[in-house]
C-alpha positions in Angstrom: 0.1 0.0 0.1 2.9 2.5 1.0 4.5 1.8 -2.5 1.1 2.4 -4.5 0.4 5.4 -6.5 -2.6 6.2 -4.4 -4.0 10.0 -5.4 -3.9 10.9 -1.6 -1.9 10.8 1.7 -0.8 7.7 3.4 0.2 7.1 7.0 2.0 4.1 8.4 1.3 3.4 12.1 3.4 1.1 14.1 4.5 1.5 17.8 7.7 -0.6 17.4 9.0 0.9 14.4 10.1 4.4 13.3 10.3 3.8 9.5 8.3 1.5 7.3 9.3 0.9 3.8 11.3 4.2 3.8 8.3 6.2 5.3 8.2 7.8 8.8 5.9 5.8 11.0 3.7 7.2 13.6 3.2 5.7 17.0 -0.5 5.8 17.2 -3.5 7.6 15.6 -3.2 10.3 18.4 0.1 11.3 16.2 -1.8 12.1 13.1 -3.4 15.5 12.8 -5.5 14.9 9.8 -8.8 13.2 8.8 -8.5 9.5 7.8 -10.8 7.9 5.4 -9.7 4.3 5.7 -7.6 2.4 8.3 -5.9 -0.9 6.9 -5.2 -3.3 9.8 -2.8 -6.1 9.6 -2.0 -6.9 13.1 -2.8 -10.0 15.2 -6.5 -10.7 15.7 -6.6 -10.1 19.7 -5.4 -6.7 19.1 -8.0 -5.8 17.0 -10.6 -4.7 19.2 -8.4 -2.0 20.7 -7.7 -0.8 17.0 -11.4 -0.6 16.4 -11.9 1.4 19.6 -9.1 3.8 18.6 -10.6 4.3 14.9 -14.0 5.1 16.3 -12.5 7.8 18.9 -10.9 9.4 15.7 -13.8 9.4 13.5 -12.6 6.9 11.2 -15.6 5.2 9.5 -14.3 2.6 7.2 -11.8 -0.2 8.2 -10.0 -2.9 6.2 -9.0 -5.9 8.2 -6.5 -8.1 6.8 -5.8 -10.5 9.5 -7.1 -14.0 10.2 -8.0 -15.6 13.3 -11.9 -15.1 13.5 -14.9 -17.5 12.7 -12.9 -19.6 10.6 -10.8 -21.0 13.4 -13.8 -21.8 15.5 -15.9 -20.7 18.8 -13.3 -18.7 20.2 -12.7 -16.8 16.9 -16.3 -16.3 16.4 -16.6 -14.6 19.9 -13.6 -12.2 18.9 -15.2 -11.4 15.7 -18.6 -10.7 17.5 -16.8 -8.2 19.8 -15.3 -6.6 16.8 -18.5 -6.1 14.8 -20.4 -5.0 17.8 -17.9 -2.2 18.7 -17.5 -1.1 15.2 -21.3 -0.9 14.8 -21.4 1.5 18.2 -19.0 3.8 16.6 -20.9 3.7 12.9 -17.6 2.0 11.5 -18.1 -0.4 8.4 -15.6 -3.3 8.0 -14.2 -4.9 4.9 -12.9 -8.5 5.9 -11.5 -10.0 8.1 -9.4 -12.5 6.5 -9.2 -11.0 3.1 -6.5 -10.2 0.6 -7.7 -6.6 0.5 -9.1 -4.1 -2.2 -7.6 -2.7 -5.4 -9.3 0.5 -7.2 -6.9 1.1 -10.1 -8.2 4.4 -11.3 -7.2 6.1 -8.2 -4.2 4.0 -7.5 -5.3 2.3 -4.4 -3.7 -1.2 -3.9 -4.7 -2.0 -0.3 -3.7 -5.7 -0.5 -1.0 -7.8 0.9 -0.3 -9.6 -2.6 2.4 -8.9 -5.0 -0.1 -8.3 -7.6 -1.4 -5.3 -9.2 -4.4 -4.1 -11.6 -4.3 -2.0 -14.7 -7.5 0.0 -15.0 -10.3 -1.6 -17.0 -14.2 -2.2 -17.0 -14.4 -5.6 -15.1 -15.1 -5.9 -11.3 -14.1 -9.1 -9.4 -15.7 -9.8 -6.1 -14.2 -13.1 -4.5 -14.4 -14.7 -1.1 -10.8 -16.2 -1.9 -7.8 -14.0 -1.8 -5.9 -16.8 -3.4 -8.5 -16.7 -6.4 -8.0 -13.0 -6.5 -4.1 -13.2 -7.0 -4.4 -15.9 -9.8 -6.8 -13.9 -11.6 -4.8 -11.0 -11.3 -1.6 -12.7 -12.5 -3.4 -14.1 -15.6 -4.9 -10.8 -16.2 -1.6 -9.1 -16.2 -0.2 -11.4 -19.1 -3.4 -11.1 -21.0 -3.6 -7.1 -20.7 -7.0 -7.2 -19.1 -8.0 -4.4 -16.8 -10.3 -4.1 -13.7 -12.5 -1.4 -12.3 -12.3 -2.9 -8.8 -10.9 -6.0 -7.1 -12.5 -6.9 -3.9 -11.5 -10.0 -1.5 -14.4 -10.1 0.9 -12.9 -12.6 3.3 -15.3 -13.9 5.9 -17.4 -10.7 5.5 -18.1 -10.0 9.0 -19.7 -6.7 8.1 -19.8 -5.7 4.4 -20.7 -8.7 1.9 -21.8 -9.5 -1.6 -24.7 -7.5 -1.4 -23.1 -4.2 -0.2 -20.3 -4.7 -3.2 -22.9 -5.5 -5.6 -25.1 -2.5 -4.6 -21.9 -0.2 -5.3 -20.8 -1.9 -8.4 -24.2 -1.9 -10.3 -24.0 2.1 -10.2 -20.3 2.4 -10.6 -19.8 4.0 -14.2 -16.3 2.3 -14.4 -17.8 -1.0 -14.2 -19.4 -2.9 -17.3 -19.3 -6.5 -16.1 -18.9 -8.1 -12.7 -17.2 -11.5 -11.9 -18.0 -13.4 -8.7 -16.4 -16.0 -6.7 -18.5 -17.7 -4.0 -18.0 -20.3 -1.5 -21.1 -19.4 0.4 -23.6 -16.8 1.3 -24.3 -15.4 4.8 -27.4 -13.2 4.1 -29.2 -14.9 1.3 -32.2 -12.5 1.3 -29.8 -9.4 1.0 -27.6 -11.3 -1.6 -30.5 -12.3 -3.9 -31.7 -8.9 -4.0 -28.7 -7.1 -4.9 -27.8 -9.9 -7.4 -31.3 -9.6 -9.2 -30.6 -5.7 -9.3 -27.1 -6.0 -10.8 -28.1 -8.5 -13.4 -30.7 -6.4 -14.8 -28.2 -3.7 -15.6 -24.8 -5.4 -16.2 -23.6 -8.9 -17.1 -22.8 -11.0 -14.0 -20.8 -14.2 -13.9 -20.8 -16.4 -11.0 -18.4 -19.0 -10.0 -20.1 -21.0 -7.2 -17.8 -23.6 -5.5 -18.9 -26.3 -2.9 -21.2 -28.0 -5.3 -20.3 -31.6 -3.8 -20.0 -32.5 -0.1 -16.3 -32.5 0.0 -16.2 -29.1 -1.4 -18.9 -27.8 1.0 -17.0 -28.8 3.9 -13.7 -27.3 2.8 -15.5 -23.9 2.2 -17.2 -23.9 5.4 -13.6 -24.4 7.0 -12.2 -21.6 4.8 -14.4 -18.7 5.4 -17.0 -20.3 7.7 -19.9 -19.6 5.2 -23.1 -21.6 4.9 -23.2 -23.4 1.5 -26.6 -25.0 1.4 -28.1 -26.8 -1.5 -26.3 -26.5 -4.7 -29.5 -27.2 -6.6 -31.2 -24.2 -4.7 -28.3 -22.0 -5.4 -28.4 -22.6 -9.1 -32.0 -22.1 -9.4 -31.6 -19.0 -7.6 -28.9 -17.6 -9.8 -30.7 -18.6 -13.0 -33.9 -16.7 -11.8 -31.7 -13.7 -11.3 -30.2 -13.7 -14.7 -26.8 -14.5 -13.5 -24.6 -17.1 -15.6 -23.1 -19.5 -13.7 -19.8 -21.2 -14.6 -18.2 -24.2 -12.8 -14.5 -23.9 -13.7 -11.7 -21.3 -13.2 -11.1 -21.6 -16.8 -14.5 -20.8 -17.8 -14.2 -17.7 -15.4 -11.0 -16.8 -17.3 -13.0 -17.1 -20.7 -15.7 -15.0 -19.4 -13.1 -12.4 -18.2 -11.5 -12.1 -21.5 -14.8 -11.8 -23.4 -16.4 -9.2 -21.3 -13.1 -7.2 -21.0 -13.0 -6.8 -24.7 -14.5 -4.2 -26.8 -17.9 -5.5 -25.4 -20.4 -6.5 -28.1 -23.5 -8.7 -27.1 -24.9 -11.3 -29.4 -28.3 -10.6 -30.5 -29.7 -14.0 -30.7 -26.6 -16.4 -30.3 -26.6 -17.7 -33.9 -22.9 -18.7 -34.4 -20.8 -19.2 -37.6 -17.6 -21.1 -37.0 -14.6 -20.2 -39.4 -11.8 -22.6 -39.6 -8.8 -23.6 -41.7 -9.2 -27.2 -40.4 -12.2 -29.7 -40.6 -11.4 -31.6 -37.3 -11.5 -28.3 -35.1 -14.5 -27.2 -36.9 -16.1 -30.3 -36.0 -15.2 -30.1 -32.4 -16.2 -26.6 -32.1 -19.7 -27.4 -33.4 -19.9 -30.3 -31.0 -19.0 -27.8 -28.1 -21.6 -25.3 -29.4 -24.4 -27.9 -29.2 -23.2 -28.9 -25.7 -23.7 -25.0 -24.6 -26.9 -24.9 -26.5 -25.6 -22.6 -29.0 -27.4 -22.4 -32.4 -25.3 -22.9 -35.6 -26.5 -20.4 -38.2 -27.7 -21.3 -41.3 -26.0 -19.6 -44.3 -28.4 -18.0 -46.4 -28.3 -18.3 -50.2 -26.8 -14.9 -50.6 -23.9 -15.8 -48.3 -23.3 -19.1 -49.9 -23.1 -17.3 -53.3 -20.8 -14.8 -52.1 -18.7 -17.5 -50.2 -18.5 -19.5 -53.5 -17.0 -16.5 -55.2 -14.0 -16.0 -52.9 -13.4 -19.7 -51.4 -11.8 -22.8 -53.1 -14.2 -25.1 -54.8 -13.4 -27.5 -52.1 -14.6 -25.5 -49.2 -17.3 -27.0 -46.7 -20.3 -25.4 -48.2 -21.7 -25.3 -44.8 -21.2 -24.0 -41.2 -18.6 -24.8 -40.0 -16.9 -22.7 -42.7 -13.8 -24.7 -43.6 -11.5 -22.6 -45.5 -8.9 -25.3 -46.1 -5.4 -25.4 -44.8 -3.7 -23.0 -47.0 -6.0 -20.0 -46.4 -4.1 -16.8 -46.6 -5.1 -13.5 -44.6 -7.3 -12.2 -47.4 -9.4 -15.5 -47.5 -10.0 -15.2 -43.8 -10.9 -11.3 -44.0 -13.3 -11.8 -47.0 -15.2 -14.8 -45.3 -15.5 -13.0 -41.8 -16.8 -9.8 -43.6 -19.3 -11.9 -45.6 -20.5 -13.8 -42.8 -21.1 -11.0 -40.3 -23.0 -9.2 -43.0 -25.4 -12.1 -42.9 -28.5 -10.9 -40.8 -29.2 -14.4 -39.7 -25.6 -14.5 -38.0 -25.1 -13.0 -34.8 -21.5 -13.8 -33.9 -18.2 -15.8 -35.2 -15.6 -17.9 -33.6 -12.5 -18.0 -35.6 -10.2 -21.0 -35.6 -6.5 -21.3 -36.9 -4.3 -24.2 -36.9 -0.7 -23.8 -37.9 0.0 -25.5 -41.1 2.6 -25.6 -43.8 1.3 -22.6 -45.7 -0.3 -20.8 -42.6 0.7 -17.1 -41.7 -0.9 -16.8 -38.2 0.4 -13.4 -37.3 -0.8 -12.0 -40.6 -4.2 -13.8 -40.4 -4.6 -12.6 -36.9 -4.3 -9.0 -38.0 -6.8 -9.6 -41.0 -9.4 -10.8 -38.3 -8.6 -7.8 -35.9 -9.4 -5.4 -39.0 -12.6 -7.5 -39.7 -13.9 -7.6 -36.1 -13.1 -3.7 -35.8 -15.5 -2.9 -38.5 -18.4 -5.2 -37.1 -20.9 -4.7 -34.3 -21.0 -8.5 -33.9 -18.7 -10.3 -31.4 -15.7 -12.1 -32.9 -13.9 -14.9 -30.7 -10.6 -16.4 -31.8 -8.8 -19.5 -31.2 -5.2 -19.9 -32.5 -4.4 -23.5 -31.6 -0.6 -24.2 -30.9 2.3 -22.8 -29.1 5.5 -20.8 -30.5 4.2 -20.4 -34.1 1.3 -18.5 -32.9 2.6 -16.6 -29.9 2.9 -13.5 -31.8 -0.6 -13.5 -32.9 -1.8 -14.0 -29.4 -0.2 -10.7 -28.4 -1.8 -9.1 -31.3 -5.2 -10.2 -30.2 -4.5 -8.9 -26.7 -3.3 -5.5 -27.6 -6.4 -5.1 -30.1 -8.7 -6.2 -27.3 -10.1 -9.0 -29.5 -10.9 -12.2 -27.3 -8.4 -15.0 -28.0 -8.2 -18.4 -26.4 -5.8 -21.3 -26.4 -8.5 -23.8 -26.8 -11.5 -23.8 -29.2 -13.8 -25.2 -26.4 -13.0 -21.8 -24.3 -13.8 -19.8 -27.4 -17.2 -21.5 -27.9 -17.8 -21.2 -24.1 -17.0 -17.4 -24.2 -19.3 -16.9 -27.0 -22.2 -18.5 -25.1 -21.6 -15.8 -22.3 -22.4 -13.2 -24.8 -25.2 -15.0 -26.5 -27.3 -15.9 -23.5 -30.7 -14.0 -23.8 -31.5 -11.4 -21.1 -34.1 -12.4 -18.5 -37.1 -10.3 -18.8 -39.1 -8.7 -15.6 -41.9 -11.5 -16.2 -39.2 -14.6 -16.5 -37.7 -13.4 -13.1 -41.1 -13.7 -11.6 -41.4 -17.3 -12.8 -41.1 -20.4 -10.5 -37.9 -22.2 -11.1 -38.3 -25.6 -12.3 -38.7 -28.6 -10.1 -35.8 -30.1 -8.2 -37.5 -33.3 -7.7 -36.7 -36.1 -10.4 -40.4 -37.6 -10.2 -42.7 -37.2 -13.0 -46.0 -37.9 -10.7 -48.4 -35.0 -10.4 -48.1 -33.2 -6.8 -50.8 -34.4 -4.3 -52.1 -30.8 -3.9 -55.5 -32.1 -2.0 -53.1 -34.0 0.5 -51.2 -31.2 1.1 -54.0 -28.7 1.5 -55.7 -31.0 4.2 -52.5 -31.3 6.1 -52.4 -27.3 6.3 -56.0 -27.0 6.8 -55.8 -29.4 9.9 -53.0 -27.5 11.3 -55.0 -24.0 10.8 -58.2 -25.4 12.6 -55.9 -26.3 15.6 -55.0 -22.5 15.6 -51.5 -23.2 15.1 -49.2 -21.3 12.6 -46.4 -23.8 12.3 -46.2 -27.3 11.0 -44.6 -29.9 13.0 -41.3 -31.6 11.5 -43.3 -34.8 10.2 -46.1 -32.5 8.9 -43.6 -30.6 6.9 -42.1 -33.7 5.6 -45.3 -34.9 4.6 -46.1 -31.4 2.7 -42.7 -31.8 0.9 -43.4 -35.3 -0.1 -46.7 -34.6 -1.5 -44.7 -32.4 -4.0 -42.3 -35.3 -4.5 -39.4 -33.0 -3.3 -36.9 -35.3 -1.8 -36.5 -35.2 2.0 -34.8 -37.4 4.6 -36.5 -40.3 6.1 -37.4 -39.7 9.9 -40.0 -40.8 12.6 -40.7 -40.0 16.1 -39.2 -42.0 18.9 -40.4 -41.7 22.7 -38.1 -44.3 24.0 -34.9 -45.8 23.5 -36.7 -49.0 22.0 -38.9 -46.8 19.7 -35.8 -45.2 18.5 -34.2 -48.6 17.6 -37.2 -49.5 15.6 -37.2 -46.2 13.6 -33.6 -46.5 13.1 -34.3 -50.0 11.7 -36.9 -48.9 9.4 -34.6 -46.2 8.1 
């Protein structure tokens, strides 16, 4: 932080040192005769309550706590966390963290993290519960010339959580798209409300881990978050209009697509352009896997392609340009295809062959992409022979992927139709696997009998019976009033 280019004054405080990173250090807040907007704390967890009190007495209203040692370590840590949050609330202080990497806001030169990474300015926001995921994405982004508007590591979110950050980012003019790494959610109502609001206005891509029992257990020990049913979480994300990805590679693909000169696909009808038949077939298979419609080439498009392509071209989508395709052939094909009103975007593939000029073809594709308002994804397959081409794509902000599968995935993120207000109100599909119609009358009888007894809460067996009436899977259960009855119930289960 002390070595960052922050547009503001920085103060180092340490009672045991006179100089920190070449800068004079103060013994305490009492020695600073200035208004402080943010206190960044990197001290042992047990010392933090006293620091919160000192910040409150000096009128500081925002703290970023990097330190670990709270709820994630067990009951004692939870007690300490409660002391910190209660004291902060008493002074009107908001807290980021604890146990987090920190925050980066490139446009003002703020890098309040303990990592070695920085971020260049861009239009992507990243909010992650894992500091390690933040550092890996930042390292990847630096190589690929991808910038960020904001990077936030939430940590265990003792105070500020996803909902607070989403509420800010949805109105932030620097942010055009939002990436989320989620291990669990503490305040589901607030989270869903903010998520729906954000997804109405900006693309939101979420990587939610803990899909299986082992991952959920690891997540709980990491941040102390409650993971809950993965099916329920998926349904909630889908209903909000958020796109969920399942791997860090897919999150990288989304970041590259959304950080480019962002062009939304209108209907998702894709054309695949390639200089090899095999890669074209693989890309088509992946498109089907992702529910992407392969565009049908119109008669006009076919006639124009016949004029510029060899007689042995594929005469279909994927458009196989043949292995010796020069830059001009790529450029003309892209121009013709993107001019077709029934085509909404292109994935362009190159494999280095004997007569291929990967770098020159890349420049031709860049020129074609800039002339169109439709998205163009590229996959130059290989290593050393296509390295310069990838640099060109990165510099021109044309999305480029090492594998054609990632390119197709990236197009799918731009091609998802936005959810309408009506669709957001629709009930998600059933989670049960049964095809029987629900026993609505049976469920109604149970509820009416409870109401007749002037009760407002179902017992556990009654609740299970209502769920079973709608074929929602439940655990088998029974009521036992003695040790012997418990044995009988256990045997039946």
